[in-house]
C-alpha positions in Angstrom: 32.9 -19.0 -15.7 36.0 -21.1 -15.9 34.0 -23.9 -14.5 31.3 -23.2 -17.0 33.3 -23.5 -19.7 35.3 -26.8 -19.1 31.7 -28.2 -18.1 31.2 -27.2 -22.2 34.5 -28.7 -23.3 33.3 -31.7 -21.5 30.4 -32.1 -23.2 31.9 -31.3 -26.5 34.1 -33.8 -26.1 31.7 -36.7 -25.0 29.2 -35.5 -27.8 32.7 -35.8 -30.5 33.5 -39.0 -29.0 30.1 -40.4 -29.4 30.5 -40.5 -33.3 33.8 -42.2 -32.8 36.2 -39.4 -33.3 38.5 -37.4 -31.3 37.9 -33.7 -30.6 40.2 -31.7 -33.4 39.8 -34.4 -36.2 39.2 -33.0 -39.1 35.3 -33.7 -40.6 35.5 -37.4 -41.9 35.0 -37.4 -45.7 33.7 -40.8 -46.2 32.3 -43.3 -43.6 30.6 -40.5 -41.1 27.0 -41.5 -40.0 23.8 -40.4 -42.1 21.1 -39.1 -40.5 17.7 -37.8 -42.2 17.0 -34.3 -40.9 15.3 -31.5 -41.7 17.2 -28.2 -42.3 16.2 -24.3 -42.0 17.8 -21.0 -42.2 18.0 -18.9 -39.1 16.4 -15.9 -39.7 14.3 -12.8 -38.1 11.0 -12.6 -37.6 8.5 -10.4 -36.7 7.0 -11.5 -33.4 4.4 -10.0 -31.4 6.3 -9.6 -27.7 3.8 -8.7 -25.3 4.1 -6.9 -22.0 2.9 -8.8 -18.9 2.0 -7.7 -15.8 1.4 -9.7 -12.7 -1.9 -9.9 -11.5 -4.7 -11.6 -9.2 -7.8 -12.8 -10.0 -11.0 -11.3 -8.2 -14.7 -11.3 -8.6 -16.0 -8.4 -9.7 -18.8 -7.9 -7.2 -17.9 -9.0 -3.7 -19.7 -8.5 -0.4 -18.3 -8.5 3.3 -20.8 -9.3 6.0 -20.9 -7.3 9.1 -23.3 -7.4 12.2 -25.1 -4.6 13.4 -25.7 -5.6 16.4 -23.4 -6.9 19.5 -24.9 -10.7 20.1 -24.3 -13.7 20.3 -24.5 -16.1 17.2 -27.0 -18.6 17.8 -27.6 -20.2 15.0 -24.9 -20.6 11.1 -26.8 -21.9 8.2 -24.2 -21.4 5.3 -20.7 -22.2 4.6 -17.7 -21.9 2.6 -18.6 -22.9 -0.6 -22.2 -22.9 -0.3 -24.2 -21.0 -3.5 -26.6 -18.5 -2.1 -29.5 -16.6 -3.1 -30.4 -12.5 -2.5 -32.2 -13.0 1.2 -31.1 -16.5 2.3 -30.6 -16.8 6.0 -26.8 -17.4 6.5 -27.2 -16.9 10.8 -29.1 -16.1 13.3 -28.2 -13.8 16.5 -29.1 -13.9 19.9 -32.2 -11.0 19.7 -33.8 -11.3 23.6 -32.4 -8.0 24.6 -33.6 -6.4 21.4 -36.9 -8.2 21.9 -37.1 -7.0 25.4 -36.8 -3.4 24.1 -39.5 -4.1 21.4 -41.6 -4.8 24.6 -40.6 -1.9 26.5 -41.5 0.2 23.2 -44.5 -1.4 22.4 -45.7 -0.2 26.4 -44.5 3.1 26.1 -46.7 3.4 23.1 -49.7 2.0 24.7 -49.1 4.1 27.9 -48.8 7.1 25.6 -52.1 6.8 23.2 -54.3 5.8 26.5 -52.7 9.2 27.9 -53.4 10.6 24.8 -57.3 9.6 25.5 -57.1 11.2 28.8 -56.1 14.4 28.3 -58.7 14.3 24.9 -61.6 14.2 27.5 -59.8 16.7 29.6 -59.7 19.1 26.6 -63.1 18.3 25.6 -64.2 19.0 29.1 -62.3 22.6 29.4 -64.0 23.6 25.9 -67.2 22.7 27.3 -66.7 25.0 30.2 -65.4 27.6 28.2 -68.1 28.1 26.2 -70.4 28.2 29.5 -68.4 30.1 30.9 -68.5 32.8 28.0 -72.2 33.1 27.6 -72.0 33.4 31.4 -70.0 36.3 30.8 -72.0 37.8 27.8 -75.0 37.4 30.0 -73.1 39.5 32.8 -71.5 42.2 30.8 -75.4 42.5 29.2 -77.1 42.8 33.0 -74.1 45.3 34.0 -74.4 47.5 31.3 -78.7 47.5 32.0 -78.4 48.1 35.3 -75.5 50.9 34.9 -78.4 52.9 33.0 -81.0 52.3 35.3 -78.6 53.5 38.3 -78.0 56.8 36.2 -82.0 57.3 36.0 -82.3 56.5 39.7 -84.1 53.2 38.6 -82.6 51.1 40.8 -80.6 50.9 43.8 -76.9 51.3 44.3 -76.7 47.9 46.0 -78.6 46.5 42.8 -75.9 48.0 40.4 -72.6 46.8 42.9 -74.3 43.0 42.9 -74.2 43.5 39.0 -71.0 44.4 38.8 -69.4 41.9 41.3 -71.2 39.2 38.9 -69.9 40.8 35.6 -66.6 40.8 36.8 -66.8 36.9 38.1 -68.0 35.7 35.0 -64.8 37.4 33.1 -62.6 36.0 35.9 -64.4 32.4 35.1 -64.0 32.8 31.3 -60.4 34.0 31.5 -59.8 30.8 33.9 -61.6 28.3 31.2 -59.5 29.8 28.1 -56.5 28.8 30.1 -57.7 25.7 31.3 -58.4 24.5 27.7 -55.1 26.3 26.9 -53.0 24.4 29.0 -55.1 20.7 28.2 -54.4 21.2 24.6 -50.7 21.5 25.4 -50.7 19.0 27.3 -52.3 17.1 24.3 -49.7 18.0 21.9 -46.8 16.7 24.8 -49.1 13.6 24.8 -49.0 13.0 20.7 -44.9 14.1 21.0 -45.0 11.4 23.0 -46.5 8.8 21.0 -44.5 9.8 17.9 -41.5 9.3 20.1 -42.7 6.0 21.0 -43.8 5.1 17.7 -40.0 5.8 16.2 -38.5 3.3 19.3 -41.0 0.8 18.2 -40.1 0.6 14.9 -36.1 1.2 15.8 -36.6 -2.1 17.9 -38.3 -4.0 14.6 -35.3 -2.9 12.6 -33.4 -4.1 15.3 -34.6 -7.7 15.3 -34.2 -7.8 11.7 -31.0 -7.5 12.3 -30.3 -10.5 14.4 -31.1 -12.6 11.1 -28.0 -12.4 9.1 -29.2 -12.6 5.3 -27.5 -12.5 2.0 -27.5 -9.5 0.2 -26.6 -10.7 -3.4 -26.5 -14.1 -5.2 -23.1 -15.8 -5.4 -21.2 -18.2 -2.8 -20.1 -17.9 0.4 -15.8 -17.5 -0.1 -15.1 -17.0 3.5 -16.8 -17.6 6.9 -15.4 -16.7 10.1 -18.3 -17.4 12.8 -19.7 -20.3 14.6 -22.4 -20.7 17.2 -21.5 -19.5 20.3 -19.0 -16.4 18.8 -20.0 -13.0 20.0 -20.9 -10.8 16.8 -20.2 -7.2 16.8 -19.9 -4.4 13.9 -16.1 -4.9 13.6 -15.9 -8.6 12.7 -16.7 -10.2 9.0 -19.2 -12.9 9.4 -19.3 -13.7 5.6 -17.4 -12.8 2.1 -19.8 -13.4 -0.5 -18.6 -13.4 -4.3 -20.2 -13.4 -7.5 -19.7 -16.7 -9.0 -20.7 -15.4 -12.5 -18.1 -12.4 -13.2 -14.3 -12.2 -12.5 -11.6 -10.0 -13.3 -7.8 -9.9 -12.9 -6.3 -7.1 -11.4 -2.9 -6.4 -12.5 -0.4 -4.0 -11.5 1.2 -1.9 -14.8 4.6 -0.3 -14.9 3.7 3.8 -15.0 5.5 4.0 -18.0 2.9 2.4 -19.9 -0.3 4.3 -18.4 -0.8 6.2 -21.9 -0.6 3.2 -24.0 -3.6 1.5 -21.9 -7.3 2.1 -22.3 -10.4 1.0 -21.1 -12.4 -1.1 -23.7 -8.9 -2.6 -25.1 -8.4 -6.5 -25.8 -5.6 -8.3 -23.9 -5.4 -11.3 -22.6 -4.9 -12.9 -18.9 -2.7 -16.1 -18.8 -3.9 -18.4 -15.2 -1.2 -21.0 -13.9 -4.2 -22.4 -12.3 -6.1 -23.0 -15.4 -2.5 -25.1 -16.7 -1.3 -21.8 -18.5 -4.3 -21.1 -20.2 -5.0 -17.7 -21.9 -8.0 -16.4 -21.8 -9.5 -13.4 -23.6 -10.5 -10.1 -21.6 -11.6 -6.1 -22.3 -9.9 -4.0 -19.7 -12.9 -3.0 -17.6 -11.5 -0.1 -15.4 -8.2 1.3 -14.5 -7.2 2.9 -11.8 -6.1 6.7 -12.5 -3.5 6.8 -9.6 -0.4 5.3 -9.0 0.8 3.8 -6.3 3.8 6.0 -5.2 6.1 3.0 -3.8 6.0 0.6 -6.2 5.6 3.1 -9.4 2.7 0.9 -10.7 -1.2 1.3 -11.9 -3.9 -1.0 -11.5 -5.7 -1.9 -14.5 -8.5 -4.8 -14.4 -9.3 -7.1 -17.4 -13.0 -8.3 -17.1 -12.6 -11.9 -18.0 -15.4 -14.2 -19.7 -17.7 -16.8 -17.6 -15.4 -19.7 -16.9 -16.5 -22.1 -13.7 -12.7 -22.8 -13.0 -12.1 -19.2 -12.1 -11.6 -18.3 -8.4 -10.8 -15.3 -6.5 -6.9 -15.6 -5.7 -5.8 -17.4 -8.6 -2.6 -16.1 -9.8 -2.6 -14.4 -13.3 -0.5 -12.5 -15.4 -2.0 -9.6 -17.7 -0.2 -9.6 -21.2 -0.7 -6.6 -23.1 0.6 -6.0 -26.9 3.4 -4.4 -27.6 3.2 -4.6 -31.4 5.3 -7.0 -33.6 9.4 -6.5 -33.4 12.1 -8.2 -35.6 13.5 -10.9 -33.5 15.8 -13.5 -34.0 14.2 -17.3 -33.6 14.3 -20.4 -34.1 11.4 -23.8 -34.1 11.8 -25.0 -30.1 12.2 -28.4 -32.0 15.5 -27.3 -33.1 17.1 -26.6 -29.3 18.0 -29.2 -26.9 19.5 -29.0 -23.2 21.5 -31.6 -21.6 21.7 -30.3 -17.8 22.4 -26.7 -17.9 23.8 -26.4 -21.3 21.2 -25.2 -24.3 22.6 -25.9 -28.1 21.4 -26.5 -31.8 23.0 -28.6 -34.6 24.5 -26.3 -37.0 24.4 -27.8 -40.5 27.6 -26.8 -42.2 28.1 -26.2 -46.2 29.7 -29.8 -46.5 26.5 -30.9 -45.0 27.8 -32.1 -41.7 26.2 -31.6 -38.1 27.9 -29.8 -35.4 27.3 -28.6 -32.0 26.8 -25.3 -31.1 25.9 -23.8 -27.4 23.6 -20.8 -27.7 21.7 -19.1 -25.1 17.8 -18.4 -25.5 15.7 -15.7 -24.4 11.6 -15.5 -24.3 9.5 -18.1 -26.0 6.5 -17.7 -28.6 4.5 -20.8 -29.1 6.8 -23.0 -31.1 9.3 -20.4 -31.3 12.4 -19.8 -29.0 14.2 -16.3 -29.0 18.2 -16.7 -29.8 20.4 -14.1 -27.8 23.6 -15.1 -28.6 25.6 -18.3 -30.5 23.8 -18.2 -33.8 23.9 -15.8 -36.6 21.3 -15.1 -39.2 21.8 -17.4 -42.5 22.9 -20.2 -40.6 21.5 -23.6 -41.4 20.5 -25.7 -38.8 18.6 -28.8 -37.8 14.8 -28.7 -36.8 13.5 -31.9 -36.5 14.6 -35.6 -35.5 17.6 -33.6 -33.5 17.4 -36.8 -30.8 19.1 -38.9 -34.1 22.0 -36.1 -35.0 25.4 -36.0 -33.5 28.2 -34.0 -34.0 30.0 -34.7 -37.0 27.4 -36.6 -38.6 26.3 -36.0 -42.5 22.9 -34.4 -42.4 20.5 -35.9 -45.3 17.7 -33.4 -46.0 16.9 -30.0 -46.7 15.2 -26.4 -46.1 
């Protein structure tokens, strides 16, 4: 503290000496240097003092692309910064193993279809045999019934009746066996048909897997990240590419939870981006994450930004929210000068002399600077041609 005061005193002494007077000497009545300068009265101003929250620019739509196969990369067709369209080929994987599985599935399907042809023939034969056996049974039943009546009337011998009865039983057994054969053949046909459906499903799965060997862009945009090269082993747990929509960006900022109730979706706000030279981009709040972060006690606000080809993900930015005007003691930026670590202005006394005054400044608002201490409302200060003014000089000008 004592060092700061000493520096200030040295600065004041040097400034006074430059005007040809010793420190503490009375202001000159005659012969004082005359400087033309604009003078204004210090006053409070109604200034909008926005709240700022730190954030990061991100693409509104982005996709992380991973492989659905475990296979080596055989070709890479896209690189960081490339503009791609939906469906563009990004990379290719070794598909020999999947192709072999596809051939196996195709062979299994052909074998099952051949087996179906054979079982269809067997079913047709069993059906024909059943028809024949049923007809033979019907004849044997009729013969047996007729011979039974003849035997009761003693028109035939017992042997003839026994022969008819034996033929009737044999025909019934044959009809039963033919029916069993038909049912067995039909059951086998069902099994073969099930094998065909399974083989079809396996073939479709392998065809889909073959498609996975070609990595394509799921959306239009530009490649913001590539982490794969020829020879690398791709797997589902490793990101290969990242694609961002280069038309729609937003600023994601963390806002203090105390302001949660004053921020709403659809509100207008401003994003100040250092990467664009401090440019202020107007935007609309498109989303507010309703849960606060328990560590920082902040919540996420997402500001939709206008189209700008200079925008890139990862840019640092500040979300500026309007909090309404408030009375601030502020002076024009042109009135303030800095020498080393000292900030000061020239106060004009009632007799028209310029006096150096050290001040402490606060926030800056366009061409105004907030004054925290060193000036009182109503005092007059030099606001133009400050570089020509020295302590003790007479000011010619006015408000």
